[in-house]
N, C-alpha and C positions, 0 to 999 in steps of 0.2 A: 762747535766742531773745530778741532785743532787742525792746522794746516802745516805742512813741512815748511821750515824756514831756511832760505838760502843764505850763503855767506853775504855779509853786507858789501856794498860797492860804493865808490865815490859818485859815479854817475849812472843813473838808469835812463837810457835814451829810448823814447817811444817813437817808432817810425823807421822803417828800413828802406826809405828812398835815398836819393843822393845826399840830402842834407844830413839825415841821421847817420848814414854810413861815413860821410866825411867828418862829422864831429867825433864819431867813435874812433876813427883812425887818428885824428889829431890829438884827442884827449889821452888815449892809451900811450901814444908816443911821448907824452909829457910826464908819464909815470903814474897816471890815475888808473884806478880799477874801474872797468866799464862793463856794463851789460846793455845790450841793445835788444829790444823786443819788437817784432813786426807781426801784425795779425795775419798776414798772408805770406806771399813769397817776397823776397827782395825785389824792389823795383816793379812790383806787380800793378802799380797804378800810375800816377803822374810821371814818374821817372822813366818809364818805358814807353810813354805815349807822346814823346816829344817829336820835333821835326829832325832831331838827331844832328844838331849843329852846335859846334863850339864857335860862337860868334859874338861880336860886340853889340849887335842889334842896331843896324844902320837906321831903321825906321824910328828908333827911340830918340834919335837926335831931333826929330820933328816935334817931339813933346818936351824938349829941353832936358832930357835925362843924361846930361853930360857926365856926371859922376859915375853913374852906372855904366855907361858906354866905355868910359876910360878904364874902369876897373876890369870890365869884361875883355877889352882889347888886350890889356896887359896879361890877363890870365890865359888868353887864347894860345899864345906861343908857349907859355909855361906848361900848360897841360899837354900840348903836343909833345914836348920834350920828355914829359913824365910817362907817357903811354903811347909811343909812336905806332904800336901795333893796332890800337883801336881808335886812334885819332890821326887824321891826315889832312893835308891842304886840299882845298876845293876852290876852283874859280867860279864866280857867279857873274852871269850876264844879265844886265839890267837894260832891256830895250826901251828906247824912247818913242817907239812908234805909236803907243797908246797911252802915254804917260799923262796923268792929270796934273803933274807938277812940271814947271818949266825946267829945261835942261840945265840952266845955270844954277838953279837951286839944288838939283840932284848932284851936280858936279861939285858944288861947294860942300855939300854934306859928305861926299866921298873924299874930298881933300881933308876935312876934319877927321874922317874915319881912318885915313892913312897915317895921320900924324898925331892923333890924340893919345894913342896908347903905346908909343915907343916901338912900333913895328920894326923887326930886325930881319927875319928870315922869309916872311911871306912877300910875294911880289906886290907892288903897288897897283893903282888903278891905271887902266889904259882905255882909250877911246877907239872903237872899231867901226868900220862901215859894214853893216849887216849883209849887204849885197855881195861883198867880196870876201868876207871873213868866214872861216869854218864855224865860228861861234853863231852864225846866222842859220846854219843848216837846220831844216825842220820847221822853221817859222813860216807862217802863212804870209806874212808881210815882211819882206827883207829890205824895204826901203829905209833910208835914214840910218841912224847910228845907235850904238849901245855903249854903255860903260861896263867894263869888266873889272871886278875887284876880288879880293881874297877873303875867305873865311876858312873854317875847318869843319870836317865831318867827325862825328863820334858815334860809336856803338854805345848808346846811352845806358841800356840795362847792364852791359858788361862793365861800364865805368862804375856803377853802383857795386857790383859784385867784387870787383878788384879792390875797391876801398874797404869793403867788408872783410875780404880775405886778408888784406894787409893788417887790418885792425885785429883780426883773430890771431894771426901769426905773432903779433906783438902782445897778445895776452887778453884781448877783449873777448867777451862771451857773446856770440851772435845767436839769437834764438828766433827762428822764423816760426810762423804759424803759432804764435804766442801772443795772447791778448792781455792788455792792461785792463783789469776789472775795476780798479779804484785805487785811490791814494789819499793819504791824510798825513798832515804834519804831526809829529809826535816826538817829544824830547829832542828837539833840535835837528831832526832828520825826517825823511819821508818813510812811512810804512806803506808799502804797496802790495797789492794782490795781483798776481799774474796767473794765467791759465793756458795750458796746452793740452795735447791729447792725453797726457799722463795725469792731468788733474790740476788743481789749484795749489799755489804755493805763495809764501810771503817773502818779500825782498825788502831789505832796508837800504836806503840810499841817502847820501849826504845832499845830493842835488838831483833834480828831475829835469830832463831836457825833452820838451814837447816839440818833436819834429815830425808830427803826424800828418803834415800836408793838409789835404782836405778835411781831415778829422781833428785839426788843431783845436777847434772850439769845443768839440766833444770831450777831448782830453782835459781841457780846462774845466769843463763842467763836472767832470768826474773826480777832480782833485779838490777835496774839501777846502773851502776858504780861499781859493785862488780866484783872482779877478784881474781884468785888464781892460783898458779903454781901447785897445787895438781891435781891429776887426778884419775878417777875411772875406774876400769876395770871390766866389767860385765862378770860373769861366771854363766852358768846355771847348776843347780844341780837337778837331777831327782830321783824319788823313785818309787818303786813298792810295792804293798801290795798283798801277795799271801797266800793261805792256809798254815797253820802252817807246817813248814818243819821239826821240831824236838820237842821232849819233853823237859820240863824244863823251868825255868824262866831266863835263862842266854842268853846273846847275843854272837855273834861271830864277830871277826874282821878278815876278810879273806884277804890274801895277793895274789895279782895277778902277773903274770909274768911281766907285765909292771910296777911293783912296786907300782901301785895304790892299794888302799884298799877299801873294801866294807863291811859295817856292815850288819848283820842280827839281828833283834831285835824282841822279842816277842811283838805282837801288838794286842790290843783289844781282848785278850783271844784266839780267833780262828785263828789269822793270824800271819804272819811274815812280817816285814818291811825290804825291801832291799834298800840300797843306801849308798853313793850317787855317782853320776857321776860328772865330771868336764868338761864342754864344753864351749869354748868361745862363748859369745853372742855378735854379731856384729850389730844387729838391734837396734832400739829405745827401751827403756824400755816398758814393757807391759806384758800381760798374757803369761805365758810360758807353754809349753806342752812337754811331753817326746817324744823323737824322736825314730824312728825304731832302729837306731844304739844303742842308750842308752838302750832300752828295751832288745835287744840281748845281750849287754854287761852284764847287771845285771842277766838275765836268765842264760847265759853261766857261770857266776861266781858261781851261786847257784848250777848248775848242775855239775860243776867241783868238788864241795866239798861234796854235800849231796847225800844220798841214794835216796831220793825222787826226781824223775825227774819232772820238770815243764816246761810248755810252755805258749804261749800267752793266750791260753784258760783258764789258771788258774789265770790270773790276776784279782783280785777283784777291784782294784782301783790303780790309779797312780796319782802322782802330781809332779809338777816341779816349781822351783822358780829361780829368778835371784839374785845372790849375788853381791852386790856392793862393790867389794874389792878395797882396796887402790892399785893404779898402781905402783908397785915397779920395773917394767920392767923385771919381771921374764920371763923365756923362755916358760914355759908351764903353763896352767891354774891350774894344781894341785900344782905347786910350788909358786903361788902368795901368799903373806903374808895374814894371817887372822888377823893380828894386825890392830889396828885402828889409824888414824891420825886425829887430830882436827886442823882446820884452822880458825883463827880469822882475819877477814877483817874489818878494820875500815874506809875504803874508803878514799877519799881525806881529806886534813887537815880541810876544812871548814865543814866537816860532822863528826868531832871527837865526840865521845860519842854515835854513832849509829852503834854498831858492828853487824856483821853477823858471827855466828859460824857455820861452816859446818863440818859435820861428814863424814869421808871417811873410809870405811871398818868396821871391828868389827865382833864379833860373839856373840851369845846369852848368852854364859856363862859369858862374861865380861861386860854385859850391865850396871850393877850397878856401876862398877868401872869407866866405860866410862862416866857415868852421873856425877860422882864426879869430874872427870878430866875436864869435860865441865864446871862445875860450878866454878872450880878453874880458868879456863881461863877467865870466865866472872866476876870474883870477883872484879876486879879493876873498873868495871863499876857499881857495886852494893855494895858499901862499907858497907851498913847497913844490908846486907843479913846475915843470920845465918850461922853456921858452918855445916860441914858434919854430917849427922845423920842417914843415911839409913843402915849402917852396922849392921845387926842383927835385924832391925826393921821389924817385921813380916808383911807379906802381908795379905789382907783380907782372913779370914778363916784359917790362918796358926797358930793360937795361940793354939797349942796342943803339947804334948810331944811325944805321941805314936799314930800313925794313927790307927793301928789295935785295940788298946785299946779304942780309940774314937769310932770306928765302933761298937765294942761290946756293949759299953754303949748306943749307939744310938738304936741298935736293942732291947735292954732291955727296953728302954724308949718308943719305938713305936712298940709293939708286933703285932699290926694290919696291919703294912706295910711290904711288902716283903723285906727280908734281902738283896736280890740282888739289889733291887732298892735303898735301904738305902746306901749300899756300893758305888754304882755308884754316887749317889748324894753327898756323903761325899768326894769322890775323886775329884769331880768338885768344890764343894763349901766349903769344910772344915767345920769349926764350924759355918759358915753362914747357913748351911743346916737347923739349927733349926729355923732361921728366915724365910727361904723359906717355910718350912713345916707349920709354924704357929701352929694352933691347930689341924691340920690334924691327925687323928688316923687310917684312912683306906684309901685305894687308891681312893675310891670314893670322899673323902674330897678334893682331889687335882684337881678336875674338870675332864673334858673329856680327855681320853687317845687318843691323836692324832696319836699314832702308836708307838709300841715298848717301851712303858712305858714313853713316852714323854707327860707329862700332861700340861693342861692349866696353872696350877700354876707355873710350871717351865718355860714355854714360857713367861708368864707375867714377871717373874723375869728377864729373859734374855733381854726382851724388855725394861723394865722400869729401870733396873740397869746396864745393860751391853751393851747397844747401838745396840742390834741385831735388824735387820730390815727385813731380808729375810730368807727363808728356808735354803739357803746355809750358811748364818751366823751361824745359830743354829746347823744344822746337820753336818757341816764339819769344823767349826772353834771353836764355843763355846763347841762343843762336836764332837765325831766321830760316833754319832748315825746313820749317813747316811749309815754306813756299816752294820747296824743291823736291821733297821726298815723295815716293810713290804712295798710292792709296794703301792703307793698312799699316803704315809705319807707326802711327800713334798708338794703335791697338797693340802691336808687337812690343812697343816701348813700355806701355802701361803694364803689360803682362810681365815683362822682365823686371820692372821696378817693384811690382808686387812680390815677385819671387825673392828679391833681396831686401825687402822692407825691414826684416828683422836684424839686418847687419848694422852694427854700431857705426855712427858717422864720426869721422875724424874732423876735428876743428881746423 
């Protein structure tokens, strides 16, 4: 049976998480032709199931991961400057009241943390007395001291989408809900078969990038003749969202007796995010859910530290994801390296010139640097490709100096629109909010409100420019409005999306 054949591309990237989207953006900006295929929605698995932090990984110092921590710390402020609407500073409180580590060891680690990565804009570590500091509010035990240090928050799934959007604007083809069926080396290139709702089609590519995350081994197995000695170790991380546990805009890093740590982070105004866990995942990759044991672990941690007691009835939402970590043979899931390894397989001699680059491990903070390293590995196959360019290149909507000043100006420009709505839209879309709003001066100008301030104008933007296709895409990945909208919103949204499903999508 003959299948339609697409135009050939330089890179076919498999995987629409943060690494695939980052590599697509970097590669197309160097002049390569790029197609990215993702079997589900963008960021539908690991990249939307993180603790939503841009951080160096303080605890990784304990495992000697100095290179990883330094790279992540350097990237932290760089990414903040590239997307200040979805990334912003956050202060973390590290109480010593129940610490299994001596205070001198923690303070030494924080000294390294402050100086290892060339920190410029974020404030350094300070020591506070929990009994007198506002940072101690809400804690059950306010005796003793805590260290307060800096990291950043990120809207993780939006970071993926913005990288994909920038790649698409520069000429990449982003295809969601499109599966790689198989690939084989043929005449110095890859012949691949992909499938979407419209059917199967053939794509020729000079190189294949395997950024499939938990499915990296499956992609390798489906690419004829490809092999690697690298391995992936799947670890599940789960999170809870509960009513706000304490006042203030700071986070906590809580130390448990088993030496594992749990973060508590202010979330969506009314909530606190708790996570994460580290459990081995022994089954095939797939949709993950929090277990009863993980739920008890996170609730017990919160109840050990905070005045406010919580139970299962208080859980507003939970989510879990499978982290595809590089298998370094560590004894426990918590100790497995979060560093990344890139493997280039050129196949047998007669297939020279048809490489497959596979990505093992990685963390969201270092995705941009990972993409640079991936392109360095592929450079010998594409000698005419341009040089590295993404450091400091703003992401869509990120061209602003001060987010709060931008919001004030927006409120002044649009006095007929609710300031709360404008701030939420600015957080999601940055300076692109003006394009989304168009000539709208009142809420009515944005079309029907489908629930909780989600208007037809915003849904159309997400569908036409951000590949959103379902209510879940919109309510829980492009936004977290699912935690706020009234009952029936998802159904109204699905009905609207069904009505416009025949409308062509703009890249």
